[in-house]
N, C-alpha and C positions, 0 to 999 in steps of 0.2 A: 506493500499499498504505501503510495505516494503521501506525505504527512501534507495535511491542507488542502487537498482537493477534495471538494465537495461538489455534487453537480443536484439541479434541482430536479425533482421526484414527478411533477406534475404541470411542468410549463405553470400557466398563469395558475393554474388550479390549486397547488398546494406545494408552494416552492417550501414552505417550513420542513415539509419531510425532506431531510435529505438523505443521500445514502453515500457510502464510501466508494471512489472510483480509483483507477491506477492504479490496481492490484498486479503485481508483477509476479514472474516466477518465484518458486520454492528459493531457489538460491538469493534472491535478492531481497527476500521478505524479512522483516525483523524476526529475531528469533525468539522464543518463547519467553525466555527470561526479560527481554525488552518490552513484551506485552504485558508480562504480570508486573514490571517496575510501574506502568500506569496506575494499575490499580492500587499498588502498594501507598502509592502517592495520593491518591483521592481518599483512601482510608485511614492515612497519617493522623495521629492522634491531634496534631494542631489544624488538619483541614475543617472546612467550614461544613456544615452539616448537608448543604444542598451537594457538597463534593463526596461527602461519606454515603449519602444515599444512590449517588451515581455510580459509586465505587463499588458497593454492594450488589447493584444490579449488573454490572458489568464482571464483577466474578461469579454471579449465577449465568451469566450469558456465556461465559467461558467455560464454566463446568458442563452446560449445556450443548459445548462444540463448537461455540463461535470463537474461535481462537484468535481472530484479526481484529485489533481492535484500536481506536483511534479517540483521542481527546479533541474537543475542538478548542483552538484556542479563542482567549479574547478577543483579538481583533478580527478572527474569523466569524465569532458571532456577532460582533460589531459591522461585518462586512452586509451578513444576513439580513441584520436588523435596516439596515440602510436598503438595501434592495427591495426589501418589502414593504417599505415606504415610498418607495418608485412604481411599485406595482397597485400600491392602493386605489389609485383611478382607472385601473384598466377595467373595461366594459366586457362582462360576458355575455354570447350569446347563446341562447339555449330554449327548448321547449320543453316545461312552460318556462317563459321568461321571470315568472316569479320567482323561480328557485334560483335567481341569478346571485341573490344575495347570500343565502345560507351556503350556497357552493363557494362563494368568493372566502367564506370565514374558513373553510378548509385551510387557507394559506396559513392559518394562525397557529402556534405550538407555543408550549412554554417558553422555550427560546428567545420567542418576541415579546415575551412579557415585560411591562415596565418594571423592572427590578435591577436591583445591583447586585443579586446572588444567583447566577444561571450558570449551570454546568451541563453540556452535552456530549455524550458517548455514543460513536458509532462502532459496531460490530457486524462482523462477516464471516464467511468460511468458505473455502474453495469449490465446495461440492452443493452451496446453494446460489441459485440465481437472484441475486437481489441481497438486501441489507436490512439490519435491524438498528435501533437506536435508541436510546435513554435521554430523556431531559428533565431536568429538575429546575424549578424555580421559585424563589419565597414569593408569598403573593400577599404577605402583611408586614404592617409596618416592624413588627418584631423581627420578620426574617428577610429585611432588607427589599421588600416590595414597596413601591409607591401606590398612592391612594386608589391608582386608576387598574391596577394587577389584578384583584382578585374581580372585578367588574368585566376585566378582559376575558378573564376563565370562564365566568358566567355567559358571557354573550357567545363562547365558543360552543359550550355546551346546549345553549338554546338552538343554536345553529344544527348540531348535529341530529336534535331530537326532532328538527323540523327536517332536516333532511331524511331521516328515517321514517317519517309519517307522510309527508307531502312530496317529497323530493327523491325518492329512492329508485326510479325508473324514468329518466329521462334522455333527452338527446343533446349535444351541444357541438358547437363549432370550435375548432382548436385551430390556431394558424401551423402548418407544417411547414419548417425551412426549407425542405427539400423540393418543395414545389416551387415553380417560377411567382413572383410576386408575393411570397408570401401567402399562396392558397390556402382556404379554410377548409378543413375535413372533418365531416360529421362524426360522431362517436356517441357511443351509447355507454350510458353510466346507470349502474345499479349501485344500491346499498342495501345493508341491513344493519340493525342495531346488535351490538356485542353486549353479553353481561356477562361478568363474572363477579368473584367472591372479594375481588380487590379493587374492581374500578367498573368503568363502563366506557363504551367507544363504538367502533365504527368498522365494518367490513365493506369495502366498495371493489368494484373492478371496472375498467374502461377499454373499450374495444371499437374498433372501427365498425360504423354501422352496417357499410357494403360487405364486411366480411369478418363474421362472429369468430372463425377460426384466426383471423389475422393477429398482428402484434398487440397484445394487452399488456394492460398493467392491472396489479391487484394489492391492494395495500391494508392493512389493520393496524388501526390506533387503538390504544386502551389508556385511559386517565382518569388519576383519582387525586382528591386533595387529603391531604396528611401534615397534620401540625403545624399550619401554616405555609405548607409547600405544594405547588402543582405539579404532579409527576406524570410523564407521558412515557409511554414504550410503544415503538413503531415497528413493523415491518413492511417492506414495499419491494416490488419483483414480479415474480411468477405465479402463476395459478396455485402452487402448492399452499401459498399462504392461508387459502380459504380452507386447509384442512383443519379438523379440530386439534390437531397437535400444536399449530401454531398459536393457538388461542391458549392452551395449555401453559406453551412455554413464555411467552406474553405475560401471564397469569404469574406463573414462579418470578420471573425475571421484576415485575411492578412490586410482589409482595417482599422482594429481595430488598428493595430500595425504601419501602415503607419500614421496615424492620429496623434499617439504621437510624432512623429518626425517632424511635419508641425509647 
């Protein structure tokens, strides 16, 4: 993995969900000791609570086989926030158009919270066509959050609820850079609610409307609030993410994060 290389997962749809890119051959990857060092730094006794929570989540992810990890730097998080502001006025075209607002809200994740305490770690493995991540952000005054942080979490949760009830099967037009003059292609978007013992979230899939078997994207996000922090575990990539196994994996990672806050 090339440090610092991130890419958007959903174009204008959900650029807050990022994945690791630039994975190289076995000989070039950081060794297991380097990966473990990142976890040890996050779990250090003098680390912030958000860092320890992300460290606990990462340790569980590694235990479950996701042996390639990368912690986002403060400058990378700042860049993501700046890019999100640039996208704020982007207009999405879809049917029904009333779903544009809730769908645009998928561009938010705890990394974009108005907070001084944010940690983001991405994780992957060679035999998985995709990547996972954990984000932890303080959303109360006591945990480093600004007054708007808790409201941002609530707005996101309300949008997810609206998507699963009113916007769970729709068509949307997205720009395709490979087409001349940035032509727009029609995609079908489907979504369903996900409920676990530790959090709630969304499982969605997007694929070309004229080719259901074509290039598709599947994503799973589970989020909870605990002890003044918002925590989100996300996976994005191939269709296997829709399997129950990934919901169980996400729940285990999320539970490991919250355990560090107790």
